[in-house]
C-alpha positions as CSV (number, residue, x, y, z in Angstrom):
1,M,-4.2,23.2,1.2
2,K,-3.1,19.6,0.3
3,Y,-4.0,19.5,-3.4
4,Q,-2.5,15.7,-3.7
5,M,-5.1,14.1,-1.1
6,I,-7.7,16.2,-2.8
7,D,-7.1,14.5,-5.9
8,Y,-6.9,11.2,-4.4
9,L,-10.2,11.7,-2.6
10,D,-11.8,12.6,-6.2
11,K,-10.8,9.5,-7.2
12,M,-12.1,7.6,-4.8
13,I,-15.6,8.8,-5.0
14,A,-15.4,8.6,-9.1
15,Q,-14.1,5.0,-9.3
16,D,-13.1,3.9,-12.8
17,F,-12.8,0.1,-12.1
18,E,-12.3,-0.5,-15.6
19,G,-9.7,2.0,-16.0
20,D,-7.6,0.9,-13.0
21,I,-8.1,-2.4,-14.2
22,L,-6.4,-1.7,-17.3
23,L,-4.0,0.1,-15.9
24,L,-2.6,-2.5,-13.5
25,K,-2.6,-4.9,-16.5
26,K,-0.6,-2.3,-18.7
27,E,1.9,-1.8,-15.8
28,G,2.6,-5.2,-15.3
29,V,0.4,-6.2,-11.9
30,L,-2.0,-8.1,-13.7
31,S,-1.5,-10.7,-16.7
32,S,-4.0,-9.9,-19.6
33,N,-6.2,-12.7,-18.4
34,G,-6.3,-10.9,-15.0
35,Q,-3.9,-13.0,-13.1
36,V,-2.1,-11.4,-10.4
37,I,1.6,-11.1,-11.1
38,L,3.3,-11.4,-7.4
39,N,6.6,-10.8,-8.5
40,K,5.3,-7.4,-9.6
41,L,3.6,-6.7,-6.1
42,N,6.5,-7.4,-4.6
43,L,8.9,-5.4,-5.9
44,M,6.2,-2.2,-5.6
45,T,6.2,-2.9,-2.0
46,R,10.1,-3.2,-1.4
47,A,10.4,0.0,-3.8
48,Y,9.2,1.8,-0.8
49,A,9.1,0.1,2.3
50,S,12.3,1.0,3.6
51,N,11.7,4.5,3.1
52,L,8.5,3.9,4.8
53,V,10.3,2.8,7.5
54,D,12.6,5.6,7.7
55,L,9.9,8.0,7.7
56,I,7.8,6.3,10.8
57,Q,11.7,6.1,12.7
58,E,12.3,10.0,12.0
59,A,8.5,10.8,13.5
60,D,9.4,8.6,16.3
61,M,6.4,6.5,15.9
62,D,6.9,2.8,16.8
63,L,6.8,0.8,14.0
64,Q,6.0,-2.7,15.8
65,E,2.7,-1.2,16.7
66,I,2.1,0.0,13.0
67,I,2.9,-3.4,12.1
68,N,0.9,-5.0,15.0
69,Y,-2.2,-2.9,13.9
70,M,-2.1,-3.6,10.0
71,E,-1.8,-7.1,10.9
72,N,-5.1,-7.0,13.2
73,L,-6.9,-5.5,10.6
74,Q,-5.5,-8.0,8.0
75,E,-7.0,-11.0,10.1
76,Q,-10.1,-9.2,10.6
77,N,-10.0,-9.6,6.6
78,Q,-10.4,-5.5,6.8
79,Y,-8.1,-4.9,4.1
80,L,-9.9,-1.6,3.2
81,G,-9.4,-0.4,6.8
82,I,-5.6,-0.7,6.1
83,F,-5.9,1.0,2.7
84,Y,-7.1,4.2,4.4
85,F,-4.8,3.7,7.6
86,L,-1.9,3.8,5.2
87,L,-3.2,6.8,3.3
88,Y,-3.3,8.6,6.5
89,L,0.2,7.4,7.3
90,F,1.5,8.6,4.2
91,E,-0.2,11.8,4.5
92,A,1.2,12.5,8.4
93,L,4.8,11.6,7.0
94,E,4.5,13.7,4.0
95,M,5.3,10.8,1.8
96,D,4.1,10.7,-1.9
97,I,1.5,7.8,-2.1
98,P,3.3,5.0,-3.9
99,Y,2.2,4.6,-7.7
100,L,-0.7,2.3,-8.5
101,F,-1.5,2.0,-4.8
102,M,-5.1,3.8,-5.5
103,Q,-5.8,1.4,-8.3
104,L,-5.2,-1.7,-6.0
105,P,-8.3,-1.9,-4.1
106,N,-10.3,-2.5,-7.2
107,H,-8.9,-6.1,-7.9
108,T,-9.4,-7.4,-4.5
109,Q,-6.7,-10.3,-4.6
110,A,-4.2,-8.1,-6.2
111,F,-4.9,-5.8,-3.4
112,Q,-4.8,-8.3,-0.5
113,Y,-1.5,-9.7,-2.0
114,Y,0.1,-6.2,-2.1
115,I,-0.8,-5.8,1.7
116,C,0.6,-9.4,2.9
117,E,3.8,-8.4,1.0
118,L,4.0,-4.9,2.6
119,I,3.5,-6.1,5.9
120,A,6.3,-8.6,5.4
121,D,8.5,-6.2,4.2
122,L,7.9,-3.9,7.1
123,K,8.6,-6.6,9.2
124,D,11.7,-7.2,7.1
125,C,12.9,-3.7,7.4
126,S,12.2,-3.7,11.2
127,M,14.4,-6.6,12.0
128,E,17.0,-4.8,9.6
129,Y,16.6,-1.8,11.7
130,Y,16.8,-2.9,15.1
131,D,19.7,-5.8,14.3
């Protein structure tokens, strides 16, 4: 049984919006007045994007198709679709879910910036990988 995934599903059901926002502030993703700290989001996505790309390549998946899929969802403002896609991707690749990933959807602006940064980082890693 995949207990980590069960824990995360439990968290989604019992959403703790206030606790998540407090944690995002404590970890420097949000300022004390709730503004998004873009540098922190950039550091968060960069911390695991290259590892994610490596795992995608090892699994013989097409990174460009994944990026295109995420961009299509983003163009349709389907950010929660991207969130669930990434959860399934992490699970399929047996990758730990990145720290604070589960809290981000509770702050729409931070989550949208995070997804934009992640897509940009995946593109950068893709260019490095294929060069």
